C-alpha positions as YAML, in Angstrom:
chain: A
units: angstrom
residues:
- id: 1
  name: MET
  ca: [38.96, 44.97, 13.72]
- id: 2
  name: LYS
  ca: [40.94, 47.24, 16.40]
- id: 3
  name: LYS
  ca: [42.72, 44.90, 19.32]
- id: 4
  name: SER
  ca: [41.01, 47.21, 21.81]
- id: 5
  name: SER
  ca: [37.56, 46.47, 20.08]
- id: 6
  name: ILE
  ca: [38.29, 42.80, 20.24]
- id: 7
  name: ALA
  ca: [39.24, 42.93, 24.13]
- id: 8
  name: LEU
  ca: [36.14, 44.92, 24.79]
- id: 9
  name: ALA
  ca: [33.90, 42.27, 23.21]
- id: 10
  name: ALA
  ca: [35.75, 39.32, 25.16]
- id: 11
  name: MET
  ca: [35.14, 41.31, 28.40]
- id: 12
  name: LEU
  ca: [31.24, 42.02, 27.64]
- id: 13
  name: SER
  ca: [30.59, 38.26, 26.73]
- id: 14
  name: MET
  ca: [32.53, 36.92, 30.04]
- id: 15
  name: ALA
  ca: [30.31, 39.35, 32.18]
- id: 16
  name: TRP
  ca: [27.23, 38.11, 30.54]
- id: 17
  name: ALA
  ca: [28.28, 34.50, 31.04]
- id: 18
  name: CYS
  ca: [28.86, 35.24, 34.71]
- id: 19
  name: SER
  ca: [25.92, 37.18, 35.57]
- id: 20
  name: PRO
  ca: [22.55, 35.75, 37.47]
- id: 21
  name: LYS
  ca: [20.41, 33.87, 34.95]
- id: 22
  name: THR
  ca: [17.24, 35.37, 34.07]
- id: 23
  name: THR
  ca: [15.63, 31.84, 33.22]
- id: 24
  name: ASP
  ca: [13.03, 30.03, 35.70]
- id: 25
  name: GLU
  ca: [15.73, 28.98, 37.62]
- id: 26
  name: THR
  ca: [15.08, 31.51, 40.20]
- id: 27
  name: ALA
  ca: [15.42, 30.49, 43.80]
- id: 28
  name: GLU
  ca: [12.51, 30.31, 46.21]
- id: 29
  name: VAL
  ca: [12.60, 31.96, 49.77]
- id: 30
  name: THR
  ca: [10.52, 29.83, 52.24]
- id: 31
  name: GLU
  ca: [9.31, 31.10, 55.69]
- id: 32
  name: GLU
  ca: [9.62, 28.50, 58.51]
- id: 33
  name: VAL
  ca: [6.38, 28.38, 60.39]
- id: 34
  name: VAL
  ca: [7.04, 27.29, 64.07]
- id: 35
  name: VAL
  ca: [3.78, 24.98, 64.98]
- id: 36
  name: VAL
  ca: [3.35, 24.92, 68.90]
- id: 37
  name: ALA
  ca: [1.75, 21.50, 69.99]
- id: 38
  name: ASP
  ca: [-1.63, 22.00, 71.73]
- id: 39
  name: ASN
  ca: [-1.15, 22.22, 75.92]
- id: 40
  name: THR
  ca: [2.60, 23.13, 75.79]
- id: 41
  name: LEU
  ca: [4.69, 25.96, 76.40]
- id: 42
  name: THR
  ca: [7.56, 27.63, 74.58]
- id: 43
  name: GLU
  ca: [10.69, 28.21, 75.63]
- id: 44
  name: GLU
  ca: [10.21, 31.92, 75.49]
- id: 45
  name: GLU
  ca: [6.40, 31.56, 77.37]
- id: 46
  name: LYS
  ca: [8.46, 29.61, 80.18]
- id: 47
  name: ALA
  ca: [10.86, 32.22, 80.51]
- id: 48
  name: SER
  ca: [8.07, 35.07, 80.66]
- id: 49
  name: GLY
  ca: [6.60, 33.53, 83.32]
- id: 50
  name: TRP
  ca: [3.52, 31.53, 82.05]
- id: 51
  name: MET
  ca: [2.37, 28.36, 83.12]
- id: 52
  name: LEU
  ca: [-0.03, 25.93, 81.80]
- id: 53
  name: LEU
  ca: [-3.18, 24.91, 83.80]
- id: 54
  name: PHE
  ca: [-4.19, 22.10, 81.70]
- id: 55
  name: ASP
  ca: [-1.92, 19.44, 80.17]
- id: 56
  name: GLY
  ca: [-4.01, 17.90, 77.84]
- id: 57
  name: THR
  ca: [-4.07, 14.49, 79.11]
- id: 58
  name: SER
  ca: [-5.62, 14.79, 82.80]
- id: 59
  name: MET
  ca: [-7.72, 16.97, 84.98]
- id: 60
  name: ASP
  ca: [-4.93, 17.45, 87.52]
- id: 61
  name: GLY
  ca: [-5.57, 20.27, 89.44]
- id: 62
  name: TRP
  ca: [-8.92, 20.97, 88.41]
- id: 63
  name: ARG
  ca: [-12.01, 19.86, 90.77]
- id: 64
  name: ALA
  ca: [-15.62, 20.95, 91.92]
- id: 65
  name: PHE
  ca: [-16.37, 24.29, 92.88]
- id: 66
  name: ASN
  ca: [-16.68, 23.90, 96.48]
- id: 67
  name: GLY
  ca: [-15.82, 20.41, 96.23]
- id: 68
  name: ASP
  ca: [-12.73, 18.07, 96.81]
- id: 69
  name: SER
  ca: [-12.60, 16.02, 93.90]
- id: 70
  name: THR
  ca: [-13.43, 16.32, 89.80]
- id: 71
  name: PRO
  ca: [-16.91, 15.73, 89.07]
- id: 72
  name: ALA
  ca: [-18.23, 13.61, 86.36]
- id: 73
  name: ASN
  ca: [-19.78, 16.27, 83.91]
- id: 74
  name: TRP
  ca: [-15.83, 16.92, 83.11]
- id: 75
  name: ILE
  ca: [-13.74, 14.83, 80.93]
- id: 76
  name: ILE
  ca: [-10.56, 14.62, 78.93]
- id: 77
  name: GLU
  ca: [-11.51, 14.29, 74.93]
- id: 78
  name: ASP
  ca: [-8.78, 14.74, 72.08]
- id: 79
  name: GLY
  ca: [-6.42, 16.79, 74.35]
- id: 80
  name: ALA
  ca: [-9.53, 19.39, 75.78]
- id: 81
  name: MET
  ca: [-11.44, 19.44, 78.75]
- id: 82
  name: LYS
  ca: [-14.98, 18.97, 77.98]
- id: 83
  name: GLY
  ca: [-17.99, 19.93, 80.28]
- id: 84
  name: LEU
  ca: [-20.56, 17.44, 79.31]
- id: 85
  name: GLY
  ca: [-23.65, 19.76, 79.90]
- id: 86
  name: ALA
  ca: [-24.97, 17.16, 82.72]
- id: 87
  name: THR
  ca: [-26.23, 19.98, 84.90]
- id: 88
  name: GLY
  ca: [-28.98, 20.65, 82.49]
- id: 89
  name: GLY
  ca: [-29.12, 23.94, 82.21]
- id: 90
  name: GLU
  ca: [-28.77, 25.00, 85.99]
- id: 91
  name: ASP
  ca: [-26.63, 28.13, 86.71]
- id: 92
  name: PHE
  ca: [-25.08, 26.13, 89.59]
- id: 93
  name: GLY
  ca: [-23.51, 22.61, 90.36]
- id: 94
  name: GLY
  ca: [-21.69, 21.28, 87.47]
- id: 95
  name: ASP
  ca: [-18.59, 24.41, 87.44]
- id: 96
  name: VAL
  ca: [-14.96, 23.36, 88.28]
- id: 97
  name: VAL
  ca: [-12.03, 25.49, 89.39]
- id: 98
  name: PHE
  ca: [-8.46, 25.34, 89.11]
- id: 99
  name: GLY
  ca: [-7.75, 24.54, 92.97]
- id: 100
  name: PRO
  ca: [-4.08, 25.00, 93.98]
- id: 101
  name: MET
  ca: [-3.46, 28.44, 93.63]
- id: 102
  name: GLU
  ca: [-5.22, 31.96, 93.40]
- id: 103
  name: PHE
  ca: [-4.61, 35.13, 91.05]
- id: 104
  name: GLU
  ca: [-4.55, 38.57, 91.24]
- id: 105
  name: GLU
  ca: [-3.41, 40.96, 88.00]
- id: 106
  name: PHE
  ca: [-2.49, 38.23, 85.10]
- id: 107
  name: GLU
  ca: [-2.66, 37.52, 81.50]
- id: 108
  name: MET
  ca: [-4.93, 34.34, 80.53]
- id: 109
  name: GLU
  ca: [-5.27, 32.72, 77.01]
- id: 110
  name: PHE
  ca: [-7.33, 29.68, 76.38]
- id: 111
  name: THR
  ca: [-8.78, 28.12, 73.35]
- id: 112
  name: TRP
  ca: [-12.34, 26.84, 73.61]
- id: 113
  name: LYS
  ca: [-15.61, 25.57, 71.40]
- id: 114
  name: ILE
  ca: [-19.16, 25.53, 72.12]
- id: 115
  name: SER
  ca: [-21.93, 23.22, 71.34]
- id: 116
  name: PRO
  ca: [-25.24, 24.71, 68.85]
- id: 117
  name: GLY
  ca: [-26.83, 26.53, 71.10]
- id: 118
  name: GLY
  ca: [-24.62, 26.37, 73.58]
- id: 119
  name: ASN
  ca: [-23.67, 28.89, 76.89]
- id: 120
  name: SER
  ca: [-20.59, 28.90, 79.38]
- id: 121
  name: GLY
  ca: [-18.30, 30.99, 80.53]
- id: 122
  name: VAL
  ca: [-14.48, 31.48, 82.36]
- id: 123
  name: PHE
  ca: [-14.45, 33.23, 85.77]
- id: 124
  name: TYR
  ca: [-11.46, 34.70, 87.90]
- id: 125
  name: HIS
  ca: [-11.14, 35.87, 91.34]
- id: 126
  name: VAL
  ca: [-13.77, 33.13, 92.44]
- id: 127
  name: VAL
  ca: [-14.00, 33.18, 95.98]
- id: 128
  name: GLU
  ca: [-15.26, 29.54, 97.48]
- id: 129
  name: ASP
  ca: [-17.71, 29.26, 100.39]
- id: 130
  name: PRO
  ca: [-20.94, 27.25, 100.93]
- id: 131
  name: LYS
  ca: [-23.18, 30.62, 101.00]
- id: 132
  name: TYR
  ca: [-22.16, 30.75, 97.43]
- id: 133
  name: LYS
  ca: [-23.78, 28.48, 94.97]
- id: 134
  name: ALA
  ca: [-21.44, 29.07, 91.94]
- id: 135
  name: PRO
  ca: [-18.60, 30.88, 90.86]
- id: 136
  name: TYR
  ca: [-20.43, 33.81, 89.27]
- id: 137
  name: TYR
  ca: [-21.74, 35.11, 92.87]
- id: 138
  name: THR
  ca: [-18.05, 36.48, 93.18]
- id: 139
  name: GLY
  ca: [-16.43, 36.31, 90.20]
- id: 140
  name: PRO
  ca: [-16.25, 38.25, 86.53]
- id: 141
  name: GLU
  ca: [-17.02, 36.21, 83.74]
- id: 142
  name: TYR
  ca: [-15.61, 36.32, 80.05]
- id: 143
  name: GLN
  ca: [-18.87, 35.29, 78.28]
- id: 144
  name: VAL
  ca: [-18.69, 31.96, 76.03]
- id: 145
  name: ILE
  ca: [-21.83, 31.28, 73.84]
- id: 146
  name: ASP
  ca: [-22.94, 30.25, 70.47]
- id: 147
  name: GLN
  ca: [-23.53, 33.89, 69.55]
- id: 148
  name: LEU
  ca: [-25.24, 32.83, 65.68]
- id: 149
  name: GLY
  ca: [-27.30, 30.38, 67.10]
- id: 150
  name: PHE
  ca: [-28.53, 30.81, 70.58]
- id: 151
  name: ALA
  ca: [-32.10, 30.01, 70.88]
- id: 152
  name: GLN
  ca: [-33.36, 33.41, 72.76]
- id: 153
  name: PRO
  ca: [-32.63, 36.68, 71.78]
- id: 154
  name: LEU
  ca: [-29.53, 37.98, 73.52]
- id: 155
  name: GLU
  ca: [-28.98, 41.16, 75.45]
- id: 156
  name: ASP
  ca: [-25.94, 43.07, 74.37]
- id: 157
  name: TRP
  ca: [-24.29, 42.42, 77.70]
- id: 158
  name: GLN
  ca: [-24.78, 38.52, 77.53]
- id: 159
  name: SER
  ca: [-23.02, 38.80, 74.12]
- id: 160
  name: ILE
  ca: [-19.90, 36.78, 73.07]
- id: 161
  name: GLY
  ca: [-16.59, 38.38, 74.44]
- id: 162
  name: ALA
  ca: [-18.44, 40.20, 77.03]
- id: 163
  name: ASP
  ca: [-17.41, 41.15, 80.60]
- id: 164
  name: TYR
  ca: [-21.16, 39.70, 81.89]
- id: 165
  name: ALA
  ca: [-23.48, 42.20, 82.53]
- id: 166
  name: MET
  ca: [-20.65, 44.67, 83.15]
- id: 167
  name: TYR
  ca: [-19.13, 45.74, 79.38]
- id: 168
  name: VAL
  ca: [-20.75, 45.28, 75.73]
- id: 169
  name: PRO
  ca: [-18.54, 43.65, 73.65]
- id: 170
  name: ASP
  ca: [-17.19, 44.53, 70.14]
- id: 171
  name: TYR
  ca: [-17.21, 41.17, 68.52]
- id: 172
  name: GLU
  ca: [-17.77, 42.18, 65.11]
- id: 173
  name: GLY
  ca: [-15.80, 40.03, 62.28]
- id: 174
  name: VAL
  ca: [-14.48, 37.60, 64.47]
- id: 175
  name: VAL
  ca: [-17.36, 35.19, 65.61]
- id: 176
  name: LYS
  ca: [-17.19, 31.79, 64.51]
- id: 177
  name: PRO
  ca: [-20.05, 29.01, 64.28]
- id: 178
  name: ALA
  ca: [-20.73, 27.00, 66.78]
- id: 179
  name: GLY
  ca: [-17.87, 23.75, 66.92]
- id: 180
  name: GLU
  ca: [-15.19, 25.81, 65.52]
- id: 181
  name: TRP
  ca: [-12.53, 26.51, 67.62]
- id: 182
  name: ASN
  ca: [-11.80, 30.09, 69.33]
- id: 183
  name: THR
  ca: [-9.00, 31.45, 71.20]
- id: 184
  name: SER
  ca: [-9.54, 34.01, 73.64]
- id: 185
  name: LYS
  ca: [-7.82, 35.95, 76.38]
- id: 186
  name: ILE
  ca: [-8.05, 38.07, 79.48]
- id: 187
  name: ILE
  ca: [-5.89, 40.88, 80.79]
- id: 188
  name: PHE
  ca: [-6.66, 41.86, 84.18]
- id: 189
  name: SER
  ca: [-4.54, 45.06, 85.86]
- id: 190
  name: GLU
  ca: [-5.62, 47.81, 87.84]
- id: 191
  name: GLN
  ca: [-3.92, 49.95, 85.10]
- id: 192
  name: GLY
  ca: [-6.38, 48.69, 82.63]
- id: 193
  name: SER
  ca: [-8.04, 45.51, 81.64]
- id: 194
  name: SER
  ca: [-9.14, 43.94, 78.22]
- id: 195
  name: TYR
  ca: [-10.81, 40.84, 77.01]
- id: 196
  name: TRP
  ca: [-9.75, 39.75, 73.39]
- id: 197
  name: LEU
  ca: [-11.77, 37.15, 70.89]
- id: 198
  name: ASN
  ca: [-9.59, 35.38, 67.95]
- id: 199
  name: GLY
  ca: [-7.11, 38.52, 67.78]
- id: 200
  name: LYS
  ca: [-9.72, 41.54, 68.50]
- id: 201
  name: LYS
  ca: [-10.37, 43.39, 71.54]
- id: 202
  name: THR
  ca: [-13.60, 43.19, 72.74]
- id: 203
  name: VAL
  ca: [-14.03, 45.15, 75.70]
- id: 204
  name: GLU
  ca: [-11.70, 47.41, 77.84]
- id: 205
  name: PHE
  ca: [-12.23, 48.94, 81.64]
- id: 206
  name: VAL
  ca: [-10.25, 50.01, 84.75]
- id: 207
  name: PRO
  ca: [-11.36, 47.72, 87.53]
- id: 208
  name: TYR
  ca: [-12.54, 49.65, 90.41]
- id: 209
  name: SER
  ca: [-12.81, 53.11, 88.73]
- id: 210
  name: GLU
  ca: [-15.98, 55.31, 89.42]
- id: 211
  name: ASP
  ca: [-17.62, 53.80, 86.06]
- id: 212
  name: TRP
  ca: [-16.43, 50.26, 87.02]
- id: 213
  name: ASN
  ca: [-18.12, 50.82, 90.54]
- id: 214
  name: THR
  ca: [-21.38, 51.94, 89.00]
- id: 215
  name: ARG
  ca: [-21.82, 48.93, 87.01]
- id: 216
  name: ARG
  ca: [-20.66, 46.45, 89.72]
- id: 217
  name: ASN
  ca: [-23.55, 48.27, 91.74]
- id: 218
  name: SER
  ca: [-26.32, 48.17, 89.52]
- id: 219
  name: GLY
  ca: [-28.45, 45.64, 87.57]
- id: 220
  name: LYS
  ca: [-28.20, 42.36, 87.84]
- id: 221
  name: TRP
  ca: [-25.45, 42.46, 90.29]
- id: 222
  name: ASN
  ca: [-27.89, 44.26, 93.13]
- id: 223
  name: ASP
  ca: [-28.73, 40.91, 94.47]
- id: 224
  name: PHE
  ca: [-25.27, 39.58, 94.29]
- id: 225
  name: PRO
  ca: [-23.69, 41.90, 96.99]
- id: 226
  name: ASP
  ca: [-20.27, 39.91, 97.27]
- id: 227
  name: TYR
  ca: [-19.72, 40.04, 93.19]
- id: 228
  name: LYS
  ca: [-16.27, 41.51, 92.19]
- id: 229
  name: ILE
  ca: [-15.29, 42.11, 95.94]
- id: 230
  name: ALA
  ca: [-12.39, 40.04, 95.87]
- id: 231
  name: LYS
  ca: [-9.18, 41.45, 94.11]
- id: 232
  name: LYS
  ca: [-7.80, 38.05, 93.70]
- id: 233
  name: GLY
  ca: [-9.46, 34.21, 93.28]
- id: 234
  name: LEU
  ca: [-9.59, 31.08, 91.63]
- id: 235
  name: ILE
  ca: [-9.93, 30.53, 88.14]
- id: 236
  name: ALA
  ca: [-13.13, 28.74, 86.82]
- id: 237
  name: LEU
  ca: [-15.08, 27.09, 84.32]
- id: 238
  name: GLN
  ca: [-18.87, 27.02, 83.86]
- id: 239
  name: ASP
  ca: [-20.81, 23.92, 83.16]
- id: 240
  name: HIS
  ca: [-24.44, 25.87, 82.03]
- id: 241
  name: GLY
  ca: [-25.98, 22.31, 80.97]
- id: 242
  name: ASP
  ca: [-24.47, 22.44, 77.49]
- id: 243
  name: PRO
  ca: [-21.17, 20.61, 76.12]
- id: 244
  name: VAL
  ca: [-18.21, 22.84, 75.97]
- id: 245
  name: TRP
  ca: [-14.39, 22.44, 75.17]
- id: 246
  name: PHE
  ca: [-11.29, 23.77, 76.44]
- id: 247
  name: LYS
  ca: [-7.69, 23.46, 75.98]
- id: 248
  name: ASN
  ca: [-4.43, 25.28, 75.68]
- id: 249
  name: ILE
  ca: [-5.32, 27.26, 79.07]
- id: 250
  name: LYS
  ca: [-2.11, 29.15, 80.22]
- id: 251
  name: ILE
  ca: [-1.76, 32.08, 82.49]
- id: 252
  name: ARG
  ca: [1.20, 34.66, 83.71]
- id: 253
  name: PRO
  ca: [0.67, 36.68, 86.73]
- id: 254
  name: LEU
  ca: [1.38, 40.31, 85.94]
...
């Protein structure tokens, strides 16, 4: 064999020995999953102006609508605020508000679950006054309900994720059975607002627009002259007579 051929063979042998092996010894690349504990904020959220309305251990800041203390029908259970449903299905008497501050334009997120056949809601721009028996007299509502197991037929505007009796939701594909946790979001801005359920936008609307005013001045709200009049107000949670749970309640002003 010529010397040049011997040298070439040696170089090829060394290259093969130093090349990556094609055996099962392949490296596994794993993506780190960041787990955020319930009722906490990340450093990025804090820097963006988010604040917690519930710490997971107390009812601090929450009190009865038109009251000065926390009603007995709300307790803490496993890191969640639980409405016991003690009002027996009445439309008023057991709701709570976050009392320390009002909000105008905002983004709000919350996690919730409902008991079988249950009904509840989250309100904003709520005004307190003895002449108002409940938050829904003044405040818009994000509808919380057992869509799959509610005993009576629901109007489309009563459905889960609706702007109650105002805008009909598109909840197709994201409804969970009663007892399972949901994630919801409300974005309220005069430029354009939306509600979200489990990552899907359910409604969108422009507050104070001609369409919005037409809906606000018709149907159910004919008997509630002060409904949606206030442009800022309190956040409220509804006890509609059924057990309901809320956690991870956070908000940031826009």
